[in-house]
N, C-alpha and C positions, 0 to 999 in steps of 0.2 A: 504492501498499502504503500503509495506517493505521498510528502506531507502536503498540506494543503497552501496556497498561493497565500501569502500575506496582501494585508491591502495596506499600502504606505504611503506617502509624499510627504511634502514638508511643511513643517509649520504648523501641522495638524493640533486640533481643540486638544485632544486625548485619545491616547495610541492606548487603546485595551492590549494588555498582556496575558496569554494564560500559560496552565502550565505546559499543557502540549494537545494536538487535537486527539479527541477521540474517535473509534472507531467508526463509528459515524458520521462523523466531521470528515474523515478520511475518504469513504466510502462515497459523500455526497459531494466533496470536494468546497466544504462553505462552515464558516467559526461558527461553533455554537450548535453543532445541526442535531445534538442527541433529544429528543422530544423531551425527556424528562429533565434538561437543562433550562431551567428559568429566564437564562441570559436576555433576551428582547423583550420578556415581558417586565422582567427590571430597569430595563432602561424606560419604555414607555412610560410605565408608574412613577420614576425618579424625574420625569419631564427632561430628560435626555436626550429623549427620540421628539420628533411632533406627533408621533403614532406610533401604532406598534408593525413593528417588521417582523418580517419572515427569515431565517437562515437563508435563503438562497437570493435575498436581496442584503447581502454581506456587502459586497464592494458598492451599493451606493450610498453608505455612509460615511465615503470618504467625500462625498459632495456637502455633508453636515459638518465637515473638520473632523470626524469618527476615523481611526485606523485600525487593524489588528494585525498580531503578531504572536508568538509563542517562543518561550523557555527554550524549549525543546519541541526539534519539528516532526519527529517520528509520532503519527499513530499509536497510540496503544487503548487498552480494553481500561486501566486505569493510570494514576500518577506512581505508582510501589513501579510499577515493571520498567523506568526511568532510570538508566545509569548512571553512577556518581561522575563518569568521563563525558555522558550527554550533558548533564549539569553543567560539566566545568567548560565545553566548548559551547554551551546554549550561552553559557554567558557571559564571554567575552563576546558571540555575534548581538548575543539584545544587546551592549553595552554599545557596538562599534552602530549599531542599527537608529539606537537614541542621540548618539552623540551627529549623525551622520542628518538625519531630518529631522531633529529638535525640536518633539511637541511640545507643548506647554505643557501639558499634564500628562504621565504615564500612569495608569489605573494597573495595579497588580491584581486579576480578579481569584482573590484567595493568597490568603497569608502568605503561605505556605512558598506561592511564586516569590513572591517577594524577597523571604527568607534564602531561598535559595540563589536569586540574584544579588543580592546585598551580605551577605554571610553575618546578617545583625539574627539574633534569632527574640523571641519575644516581639514582636513589631506589634501596636496598636492599631487600629483601624486608623483612615484617614490620611494627613498630609505627614510626610517624614521627614526630621528634623534635618537630619542631613541627608541630599542626597547625593549618591551615585555620580551622576553627572551633573554638577552644577550647574545651576539656570535652570532648571528643568523641576515641575513640583513632581514628588511622588507622592502616589495614593495609594494605599493599601484598602482592597476593598474585602467582602464576603466573596466567598467563589458561588456561582450562578446553578452549580450542580444541583441536581434534584437529592443527592446524598445529605447535603449539611443541613442538619438538624434547627439550624434559627429560622423563626419565622419569617417568611416572607415581608411580612411590614418590616420587620426589623431590620434586612435586608435593603428592602428598598429606602428607607431612611437614612441610611451609609450613602447609597448612591446620593441621595437627593440633594446632599452635603458636598460630594463632586458635582450634582449640574449648579450647587450655589458659585463653588469654585470655576467653574468654566467659566460664566459671565463675570466674575469680577478678572478672571484672564482675560478676557477678551478685550476688554475697556484698557491691557494693560501694549 
């Protein structure tokens, strides 16, 4: 199964970073394609997108200033299948993408994604004090996976904070 394409552009408002594609995403070629993943619903309810988008429209969000990538490119059944070597290589690749494209905000979809990227453990939700790439806002949000035990309303509220920060970043 091939990696799914990144959706990147210079100066995005938000670059969303996941662990890696699910097998369903790898099969369909679109980000957050697992039917149990709540990503698209969360973006809509948090006011990050003007309507509910479908996974097959992921590339269309570039026009809204939203992009997608993953720390690891290989699709897997779950993040436990990702090797230390894949994380090491992915960390370097991701940092290079962020330095090149310079998004205003990088939203890590899951604490574990940010912890693998930054090497910092026990991070809080929201903006991180010391970004890996200076000048970029690094925001940690809950995973949108259906396996996450947080209530959807709690997750949406954290993503609403991301929407508020985005509005502030647009003015800069």
